[in-house]
C-alpha positions as CSV (number, residue, x, y, z in Angstrom):
1,X,-66.8,-15.6,36.2
2,X,-65.6,-12.6,34.5
3,X,-64.5,-9.2,35.4
4,X,-65.3,-6.4,33.8
5,X,-62.1,-6.0,31.9
6,X,-61.7,-9.2,31.0
7,X,-65.0,-9.0,29.5
8,X,-63.8,-6.3,27.8
9,X,-60.7,-7.6,26.5
10,X,-62.6,-10.4,24.8
11,X,-65.4,-7.7,23.2
12,X,-62.2,-5.7,21.8
13,X,-60.5,-9.3,20.1
14,X,-64.3,-9.6,18.4
15,X,-64.5,-6.1,17.0
16,X,-60.6,-5.5,16.1
17,X,-60.4,-5.0,12.8
18,X,-57.2,-7.2,12.1
19,X,-59.4,-9.9,13.4
20,X,-62.3,-9.6,11.4
21,X,-61.6,-12.3,8.6
22,X,-62.2,-14.8,11.8
23,X,-65.5,-16.0,12.5
24,X,-67.1,-15.3,15.5
25,X,-66.4,-18.7,17.9
26,X,-62.6,-18.2,16.7
27,X,-62.4,-14.7,17.8
28,X,-64.0,-16.0,21.1
29,X,-61.4,-18.7,21.7
30,X,-58.3,-16.3,20.8
31,X,-59.4,-14.0,23.2
32,X,-59.9,-16.4,26.4
33,X,-56.7,-18.4,25.9
34,X,-54.7,-14.6,25.1
35,X,-55.9,-13.9,28.5
36,X,-55.1,-17.5,30.2
37,X,-51.6,-17.6,28.5
38,X,-51.0,-13.7,30.0
39,X,-52.3,-15.1,33.5
40,X,-55.4,-13.4,33.4
41,X,-57.4,-16.2,34.0
42,X,-56.2,-18.8,37.2
43,X,-56.4,-22.3,36.9
44,X,-59.4,-23.6,38.7
45,X,-61.3,-19.7,37.9
46,X,-64.4,-20.2,36.9
47,X,-65.6,-19.2,33.4
48,X,-69.5,-17.4,32.8
49,X,-71.8,-20.3,31.3
50,X,-72.1,-20.5,27.8
51,X,-75.6,-18.7,27.6
52,X,-74.3,-15.9,30.4
53,X,-71.4,-15.2,28.0
54,X,-73.3,-15.3,24.5
55,X,-76.2,-12.6,26.5
56,X,-73.2,-10.3,27.6
57,X,-71.3,-10.4,23.9
58,X,-74.5,-10.5,21.7
59,X,-73.9,-13.5,20.0
60,X,-75.9,-16.9,19.7
61,X,-75.0,-19.6,22.8
62,X,-74.0,-21.9,20.1
63,X,-71.3,-19.5,18.9
64,X,-70.1,-19.7,22.4
65,X,-70.3,-23.2,22.4
66,X,-68.0,-23.4,19.8
67,X,-65.6,-21.6,21.2
68,X,-65.8,-23.5,24.9
69,X,-66.1,-26.8,22.9
70,X,-62.7,-26.4,20.9
71,X,-60.2,-24.4,24.4
72,X,-61.7,-28.1,26.4
73,X,-60.0,-30.2,23.2
74,X,-56.9,-27.9,23.5
75,X,-56.6,-28.9,27.2
76,X,-57.1,-24.8,28.6
77,X,-60.9,-25.2,30.2
78,X,-62.4,-28.1,31.4
79,X,-66.1,-28.8,31.7
80,X,-67.9,-30.5,34.7
81,X,-71.5,-31.9,34.7
82,X,-73.4,-29.7,37.1
83,X,-70.9,-27.9,38.1
84,X,-69.8,-25.4,35.0
85,X,-66.9,-24.6,32.9
86,X,-63.2,-23.8,34.7
87,X,-59.8,-22.9,33.6
88,X,-57.7,-26.2,33.7
89,X,-55.0,-27.1,36.3
90,X,-52.7,-28.3,32.9
91,X,-52.5,-24.2,32.5
92,X,-50.0,-23.8,35.2
93,X,-47.6,-25.9,33.3
94,X,-47.6,-23.7,30.4
95,X,-43.6,-22.4,29.8
96,X,-43.9,-18.4,30.0
97,X,-47.1,-18.2,31.2
98,X,-47.8,-14.6,32.6
99,X,-44.3,-13.5,31.3
100,X,-46.4,-10.9,28.4
101,X,-47.4,-8.6,30.9
102,X,-43.7,-8.5,32.6
103,X,-41.9,-6.4,30.3
104,X,-39.1,-6.3,32.5
105,X,-38.2,-9.8,33.0
106,X,-34.8,-10.6,31.7
107,X,-34.7,-12.7,28.2
108,X,-32.3,-15.3,28.6
109,X,-28.9,-14.4,26.4
110,X,-29.1,-16.0,23.0
111,X,-27.0,-18.7,22.3
112,X,-26.0,-20.1,18.3
113,X,-23.6,-22.2,17.1
114,X,-20.7,-20.6,16.0
115,X,-21.3,-21.1,12.3
116,X,-25.0,-19.3,13.5
117,X,-23.3,-16.3,15.3
118,X,-20.9,-15.8,11.7
119,X,-23.8,-15.8,9.7
120,X,-25.8,-13.4,12.3
121,X,-22.8,-11.0,12.8
122,X,-22.1,-10.7,9.2
123,X,-25.4,-9.1,9.0
124,X,-25.9,-11.1,5.8
125,X,-26.6,-10.4,2.4
126,X,-28.5,-7.0,1.5
127,X,-31.1,-7.2,-1.7
128,X,-32.1,-4.1,-2.8
129,X,-35.7,-4.7,-3.3
130,X,-36.8,-1.5,-5.1
131,X,-34.1,-0.4,-7.2
132,X,-34.0,3.1,-5.8
133,X,-30.8,4.8,-7.0
134,X,-28.5,3.8,-7.1
135,X,-28.4,0.1,-5.8
136,X,-25.9,-1.8,-7.6
137,X,-26.4,-5.3,-9.2
138,X,-30.7,-4.3,-9.7
139,X,-31.0,-4.8,-13.6
140,X,-33.4,-2.7,-16.1
141,X,-36.9,-5.1,-15.5
142,X,-39.3,-3.0,-17.3
143,X,-37.4,-3.7,-20.7
144,X,-38.3,-7.7,-20.1
145,X,-40.2,-9.1,-23.1
146,X,-42.6,-10.0,-20.4
147,X,-45.4,-11.1,-23.0
148,X,-42.9,-13.8,-24.8
149,X,-42.5,-15.4,-21.2
150,X,-45.5,-15.4,-20.6
151,X,-46.7,-17.4,-23.8
152,X,-43.8,-19.7,-23.5
153,X,-44.9,-20.3,-19.9
154,X,-48.4,-21.1,-21.1
155,X,-47.1,-23.6,-23.9
156,X,-44.9,-25.6,-20.7
157,X,-48.1,-25.8,-18.7
158,X,-49.5,-26.9,-22.0
159,X,-47.5,-29.5,-22.6
160,X,-46.9,-30.8,-19.3
161,X,-50.1,-30.1,-17.7
162,X,-49.7,-31.0,-13.3
163,X,-46.7,-32.4,-14.0
164,X,-45.3,-28.7,-14.0
165,X,-46.7,-28.5,-10.8
166,X,-44.5,-31.5,-8.9
167,X,-40.8,-31.7,-7.8
168,X,-38.2,-31.8,-10.1
169,X,-35.0,-33.2,-10.0
170,X,-32.3,-32.4,-7.8
171,X,-29.9,-31.1,-10.1
172,X,-32.2,-29.5,-12.3
173,X,-34.8,-30.1,-15.4
174,X,-32.8,-31.8,-18.4
175,X,-33.9,-29.3,-21.1
176,X,-32.4,-26.4,-18.9
177,X,-29.2,-28.0,-18.3
178,X,-28.9,-28.7,-21.8
179,X,-29.6,-24.7,-22.8
180,X,-27.4,-23.8,-20.1
181,X,-24.9,-26.3,-21.5
182,X,-24.9,-24.9,-25.1
183,X,-25.0,-21.7,-24.3
184,X,-22.4,-21.1,-21.6
185,X,-20.2,-23.4,-24.4
186,X,-20.9,-20.8,-27.3
187,X,-20.4,-17.5,-25.6
188,X,-18.0,-18.4,-22.9
189,X,-16.1,-21.1,-24.1
190,X,-16.5,-23.0,-21.7
191,X,-16.5,-27.3,-21.8
192,X,-20.1,-28.2,-20.0
193,X,-22.3,-31.2,-20.6
194,X,-26.0,-31.2,-19.4
195,X,-25.0,-33.7,-16.9
196,X,-22.4,-31.7,-15.3
197,X,-24.4,-28.9,-14.8
198,X,-26.6,-28.4,-11.3
199,X,-29.3,-26.0,-11.1
200,X,-29.8,-23.8,-8.0
201,X,-31.6,-20.9,-7.0
202,X,-28.7,-18.1,-7.2
203,X,-24.9,-18.1,-7.4
204,X,-25.0,-16.9,-3.4
205,X,-26.3,-20.9,-3.0
206,X,-23.4,-22.3,-5.3
207,X,-21.1,-20.3,-2.9
208,X,-22.3,-21.6,0.1
209,X,-22.2,-25.4,-1.3
210,X,-18.5,-24.3,-2.2
211,X,-17.5,-23.5,1.0
212,X,-19.5,-26.1,3.3
213,X,-18.8,-29.4,0.5
214,X,-14.8,-28.8,-0.6
215,X,-13.6,-26.8,2.3
216,X,-13.7,-27.9,6.1
217,X,-13.8,-25.2,8.9
218,X,-10.2,-23.2,9.3
219,X,-9.3,-24.3,5.9
220,X,-7.4,-21.5,4.0
221,X,-9.3,-19.7,0.8
222,X,-7.0,-17.6,-1.7
223,X,-9.8,-15.0,-2.6
224,X,-9.1,-11.2,-4.6
225,X,-8.6,-7.9,-2.6
226,X,-11.1,-6.3,-2.9
227,X,-13.7,-9.2,-3.1
228,X,-17.4,-10.0,-3.9
229,X,-18.8,-9.6,-0.5
230,X,-21.3,-12.1,-0.6
231,X,-18.6,-15.0,-1.5
232,X,-16.6,-13.3,1.6
233,X,-19.6,-13.7,3.9
234,X,-20.4,-17.1,2.7
235,X,-16.9,-18.6,3.4
236,X,-16.9,-16.8,6.7
237,X,-19.8,-18.4,7.8
238,X,-18.6,-21.8,6.6
239,X,-15.4,-21.0,9.0
240,X,-13.2,-20.5,6.0
241,X,-9.9,-18.9,6.5
242,X,-10.1,-16.1,3.8
243,X,-6.7,-15.1,2.4
244,X,-6.5,-12.0,0.9
245,X,-4.1,-11.5,-2.9
246,X,-4.0,-7.9,-4.3
247,X,-5.0,-6.4,-7.8
248,X,-3.6,-4.7,-10.6
249,X,-5.3,-3.8,-13.9
250,X,-4.5,-7.5,-15.3
251,X,-6.4,-9.0,-12.0
252,X,-5.3,-10.8,-9.2
253,X,-1.6,-10.8,-8.4
254,X,-0.7,-14.3,-9.1
255,X,2.8,-14.2,-7.9
256,X,1.5,-13.1,-4.4
257,X,-0.8,-15.8,-4.6
258,X,2.2,-18.5,-5.3
259,X,4.3,-16.9,-2.5
260,X,1.6,-17.0,-0.1
261,X,1.2,-20.5,-0.7
262,X,4.5,-21.3,0.4
263,X,3.2,-20.3,4.2
264,X,-0.4,-20.8,4.3
265,X,-1.3,-23.5,2.0
266,X,-5.0,-22.8,0.6
267,X,-7.4,-25.3,-0.7
268,X,-9.2,-23.2,-3.1
269,X,-9.1,-19.8,-4.7
270,X,-12.4,-17.3,-5.8
271,X,-12.2,-15.4,-9.0
272,X,-14.4,-13.1,-10.4
273,X,-12.1,-13.1,-13.5
274,X,-13.8,-12.1,-16.3
275,X,-15.3,-8.9,-14.5
276,X,-13.7,-8.2,-11.6
277,X,-16.3,-7.5,-8.6
278,X,-15.6,-4.5,-7.9
279,X,-12.8,-3.2,-10.0
280,X,-14.4,-4.5,-13.2
281,X,-10.6,-5.6,-13.9
282,X,-10.3,-8.6,-16.5
283,X,-7.6,-11.2,-15.1
284,X,-4.9,-11.8,-18.1
285,X,-4.6,-15.1,-20.1
286,X,-1.2,-15.7,-18.8
287,X,-2.3,-15.1,-14.7
288,X,-5.2,-17.7,-15.9
289,X,-3.1,-20.1,-16.8
290,X,-0.5,-19.9,-13.8
291,X,-3.8,-20.2,-11.7
292,X,-5.0,-23.4,-13.4
293,X,-1.3,-24.8,-13.1
294,X,-1.1,-23.7,-9.5
295,X,-4.5,-25.5,-8.9
296,X,-3.2,-29.1,-10.0
297,X,-0.1,-28.8,-8.6
298,X,-1.7,-28.4,-5.5
299,X,-4.5,-30.4,-5.7
300,X,-6.4,-27.1,-5.0
301,X,-10.0,-25.8,-6.4
302,X,-10.9,-23.0,-8.4
303,X,-14.1,-21.2,-7.6
304,X,-15.1,-19.1,-10.8
305,X,-17.9,-16.7,-10.4
306,X,-18.5,-15.5,-14.0
307,X,-20.0,-12.0,-12.9
308,X,-21.4,-9.8,-15.3
309,X,-20.0,-11.5,-17.9
310,X,-22.9,-11.0,-20.5
311,X,-22.4,-6.8,-20.0
312,X,-19.2,-5.8,-22.0
313,X,-19.2,-3.0,-24.0
314,X,-16.0,-2.7,-25.6
315,X,-15.1,-6.2,-26.8
316,X,-16.4,-9.6,-26.0
317,X,-15.6,-11.1,-22.5
318,X,-13.0,-13.3,-22.4
319,X,-13.0,-17.2,-22.5
320,X,-13.8,-18.6,-18.9
321,X,-11.5,-20.0,-16.6
322,X,-13.1,-23.4,-16.9
323,X,-13.0,-23.6,-20.6
324,X,-9.0,-23.3,-20.7
325,X,-8.6,-25.8,-17.5
326,X,-7.8,-29.5,-18.7
327,X,-7.4,-30.4,-15.5
328,X,-11.1,-30.1,-14.1
329,X,-9.9,-28.4,-11.0
330,X,-12.5,-25.0,-12.1
331,X,-16.0,-25.0,-11.0
332,X,-18.1,-22.6,-12.6
333,X,-21.0,-20.5,-11.3
334,X,-23.5,-18.6,-13.0
335,X,-26.7,-16.7,-12.6
336,X,-29.8,-15.2,-14.5
337,X,-31.0,-12.8,-11.8
338,X,-28.7,-9.6,-13.3
339,X,-29.3,-10.8,-17.0
340,X,-32.7,-11.5,-16.8
341,X,-34.8,-10.6,-13.4
342,X,-33.9,-11.1,-9.7
343,X,-37.4,-12.5,-9.2
344,X,-36.4,-16.0,-11.4
345,X,-34.2,-16.8,-8.5
346,X,-32.0,-19.3,-11.1
347,X,-28.6,-19.7,-10.7
348,X,-26.2,-22.6,-12.3
349,X,-22.9,-24.2,-11.5
350,X,-20.4,-26.3,-14.4
351,X,-18.9,-29.2,-12.3
352,X,-16.1,-31.8,-12.8
353,X,-17.3,-34.9,-13.0
354,X,-16.4,-36.2,-10.0
355,X,-18.1,-33.3,-7.6
356,X,-21.7,-33.7,-9.7
357,X,-23.2,-36.0,-7.3
358,X,-21.7,-35.0,-3.8
359,X,-22.8,-31.4,-5.0
360,X,-26.5,-32.2,-6.0
361,X,-26.6,-34.7,-2.4
362,X,-25.4,-31.4,-0.6
363,X,-28.5,-29.3,-2.4
364,X,-30.7,-31.6,-1.4
365,X,-30.1,-30.6,2.0
366,X,-30.3,-27.3,1.6
367,X,-33.8,-26.9,-0.7
368,X,-34.8,-29.8,-2.6
369,X,-35.1,-28.6,-6.0
370,X,-36.0,-25.8,-8.1
371,X,-39.2,-25.1,-9.1
372,X,-39.7,-26.9,-12.6
373,X,-42.0,-24.4,-14.1
374,X,-39.9,-21.5,-14.6
375,X,-37.1,-24.1,-15.5
376,X,-39.0,-25.2,-18.7
377,X,-39.9,-21.6,-19.2
378,X,-36.0,-20.8,-19.4
379,X,-35.1,-23.3,-21.1
380,X,-37.5,-22.3,-24.3
381,X,-36.5,-19.1,-23.5
382,X,-33.0,-19.3,-24.4
383,X,-33.7,-22.6,-27.1
384,X,-35.8,-20.3,-29.1
385,X,-33.3,-17.4,-29.2
386,X,-35.1,-14.8,-26.8
387,X,-32.3,-14.9,-24.2
388,X,-29.7,-13.6,-26.3
389,X,-31.6,-11.2,-28.2
390,X,-32.7,-9.8,-24.6
391,X,-29.1,-9.5,-23.8
392,X,-28.1,-7.5,-26.7
393,X,-30.3,-5.4,-26.4
394,X,-29.6,-4.5,-22.6
395,X,-26.3,-4.7,-23.4
396,X,-26.7,-1.3,-25.6
397,X,-29.0,0.5,-23.1
398,X,-26.1,-0.7,-19.9
399,X,-23.7,0.6,-22.0
400,X,-25.3,4.3,-22.7
401,X,-26.6,4.5,-19.0
402,X,-23.3,4.2,-18.0
403,X,-21.6,6.6,-19.9
404,X,-24.6,8.9,-18.8
405,X,-24.0,8.2,-15.6
406,X,-20.1,9.1,-16.0
407,X,-21.2,12.7,-17.5
408,X,-23.7,13.1,-14.8
409,X,-20.7,12.6,-12.0
410,X,-18.1,14.8,-14.0
411,X,-21.5,17.3,-13.7
412,X,-22.5,17.7,-10.7
413,X,-20.5,15.5,-8.0
414,X,-16.9,16.5,-9.8
415,X,-16.0,17.9,-6.2
416,X,-16.6,14.9,-4.4
417,X,-16.3,11.9,-7.0
418,X,-14.0,10.6,-9.3
419,X,-15.3,7.8,-11.2
420,X,-13.7,4.6,-12.4
421,X,-15.1,3.9,-15.7
422,X,-15.5,0.3,-16.2
423,X,-15.6,-1.7,-19.6
424,X,-18.7,-3.4,-18.9
425,X,-20.7,-4.3,-15.8
426,X,-23.9,-3.0,-14.2
427,X,-22.7,-0.4,-11.6
428,X,-19.6,2.0,-11.7
429,X,-16.7,2.3,-8.8
430,X,-16.3,6.1,-7.3
431,X,-13.8,7.2,-5.2
432,X,-14.3,9.8,-2.7
433,X,-12.0,13.1,-3.4
434,X,-13.2,15.1,-0.5
435,X,-12.6,14.0,3.8
436,X,-16.1,12.8,3.9
437,X,-17.0,9.6,6.1
438,X,-17.9,6.9,3.7
439,X,-20.1,4.7,6.2
440,X,-21.9,8.6,7.2
441,X,-22.1,9.2,3.5
442,X,-23.6,5.9,2.7
443,X,-26.4,6.1,5.6
444,X,-27.7,9.5,5.0
445,X,-27.6,9.1,1.4
446,X,-30.3,6.2,2.3
447,X,-32.1,8.2,4.2
448,X,-32.4,10.4,1.4
449,X,-33.6,7.5,-0.9
450,X,-30.2,6.7,-2.2
451,X,-28.8,3.3,-2.1
452,X,-25.0,2.9,-2.3
453,X,-22.4,0.3,-1.8
454,X,-19.4,1.1,0.2
455,X,-16.4,0.0,-1.1
456,X,-14.3,0.1,2.0
457,X,-16.2,-3.5,3.4
458,X,-15.2,-5.3,0.6
459,X,-11.6,-4.8,1.3
460,X,-9.2,-6.8,3.3
461,X,-6.5,-4.3,3.7
462,X,-6.2,-0.9,4.6
463,X,-4.5,0.5,1.6
464,X,-7.5,1.4,-0.4
465,X,-9.8,4.5,-1.4
466,X,-12.9,5.0,0.3
467,X,-16.0,5.4,-2.5
468,X,-19.1,4.0,-3.5
469,X,-20.7,1.5,-6.3
470,X,-23.1,3.1,-8.2
471,X,-25.6,0.8,-10.0
472,X,-26.5,2.5,-13.5
473,X,-28.4,-0.5,-14.8
474,X,-31.9,-0.1,-13.9
475,X,-32.4,3.8,-13.8
476,X,-32.9,5.5,-16.9
477,X,-31.0,9.0,-18.0
478,X,-33.9,11.3,-16.3
479,X,-33.9,8.9,-13.1
480,X,-30.2,9.6,-13.0
481,X,-30.1,12.8,-13.0
482,X,-32.5,13.3,-10.2
483,X,-30.5,10.9,-8.3
484,X,-27.1,12.4,-8.9
485,X,-28.5,15.9,-7.6
486,X,-30.0,14.6,-4.5
487,X,-26.7,13.0,-3.9
488,X,-24.8,16.1,-4.6
489,X,-27.3,17.8,-1.9
490,X,-26.4,14.9,0.6
491,X,-22.4,15.5,0.2
492,X,-22.8,19.2,-0.2
493,X,-24.2,18.8,3.5
494,X,-21.2,16.3,5.0
495,X,-18.6,18.0,3.0
496,X,-16.0,19.6,6.0
């Protein structure tokens, strides 16, 4: 029979608001099962008759019978004709039974693979879910033409019906691959055809595919110093050896790459040539050509992330490396998360012909395919000229906000930060001019409602200046002013 405490435990389960959506018989079943799992009810222990338990709980006998019936089916209880209902002998074999109440019981050490350990220790990537000041890489979504998107999506549903609810091809919907190829050819000077485009969920997925399909654990890859942290973490997790190559105002120092190749032969190089992350530098044309020749000579790969290429404010961005490469050694990566909205989750690669099949097959092992309805809608959005129009609008908005942030930093943070005004992009590097620990400032600002990305973690060398990346794209001038004044208070409190 139930002891008073056990009966009360069942009543608590029944009356807990957390479980109110569950039918009564389910609540009773789960409560009894939890008592068994906790070790409060031992094997062979008799349970109250269904009529008696129903009376104690104030429910119908049928409700208790339904709970008992399911517990019997699951093997937790035995029902003996003429004897009653008992806890099954099988519960003695339940792994971990009774450990719930032993809070001091030692837990076994976590065992992960080398790759799993690398992923976990890296901390992963931090997405800024809410656009708090000054989260870098977050676009303004309040200006997005949502009504146009909704109308185009309805047209796709009308045309494709329930077909739009099925799987899509792993390589991506053909109409979107065609739209992407046309766009990058026109706007970025690429050499793309629909059959060379692979639609993905993000540029991060593209980096992971490059790291695992093109290189083996232990292989070397040249990276910019400083480098985009998402790329570095993808390469580290794949077991690659990242060899940092320093930058100057014209981008990666190619002569140092070539000198390093003689000592530590690398199989690939990672670049953000149009708008380097985080410095904003543009890779000079002669250096682009030199890297292309290096890749051909060494039969290495160029992984080109065209980060923020749509948002150049002084002039049109330089043509992408992929469009200059006659040897087809360049993988071009792009995404719509920054140019449209993060929730879209569509990125892409333009691949050399020989890599299309291997990359597509590898993609099927990650997530299979991208959702077809957003792909179809995006294709129509691009083909109708809405994408280009939105980019033109946001380019003007972001340019104004960049200038506003510079003015605010020079007005309210002049004693703490020196802005490095970028020619494009969605964030501004700001160098600390006070002896304030960067990590402490980032954490203190976070508690105050401000998101900053420290520059130190982006550098491989120690020869750099501490500071932050401050995103300006998602914030109005008024919102930025409030954020800057709040940051001024944070830094003032940390001032030595």
